[in-house]
C-alpha positions, 0 to 999 in steps of 0.5 A, spaced: 261 491 460 267 489 463 265 484 469 269 484 476 271 477 474 273 478 467 277 484 470 280 480 476 282 475 471 286 480 467 289 483 473 292 477 475 295 475 468 299 482 467 300 484 475 307 485 477 306 483 484 300 480 488 296 487 490 298 491 483 292 494 481 295 501 478 301 499 474 301 501 467 301 494 465 295 493 469 292 499 466 294 497 459 291 490 460 284 492 462 284 498 457 285 493 452 279 488 454 275 494 454 277 496 447 276 489 445 269 489 448 267 496 445 269 494 438 265 488 438 259 492 440 260 497 435 260 492 429 253 490 431 251 498 432 255 502 427 251 508 428 253 509 436 257 515 435 257 516 443 260 509 444 265 510 438 268 517 441 269 513 448 273 508 444 277 513 441 279 516 448 280 509 451 285 507 445 288 514 446 289 513 453 292 506 452 297 509 447 299 514 452 300 508 458 304 504 452 309 510 451 310 511 458 312 503 459 316 503 453 320 509 455 321 507 463 322 499 462 322 496 455 323 489 458 316 489 461 313 493 455 315 487 450 313 482 455 306 485 456 305 486 448 306 478 447 301 477 453 296 481 450 298 479 443 298 487 441 303 489 435 308 494 437 308 501 435 
């Protein structure tokens, strides 16, 4: 589970301005961290099918945000991929 301090740290890293909490950049950053934590959980608990379904939903949601950002602002998309160390699709 993502704690408030971890979430705040992620938001500060990828936010566009001080009060930014809902931009695609922030959404992708938060989803990425949640996906990493849930993937680690699933490695320890491979039979947890409900969490696996939630993980797939988060991955799909992140992919949607990434496609939107790529269409609207390619520079921000590229810099975000470098910050989060994600591969470009």
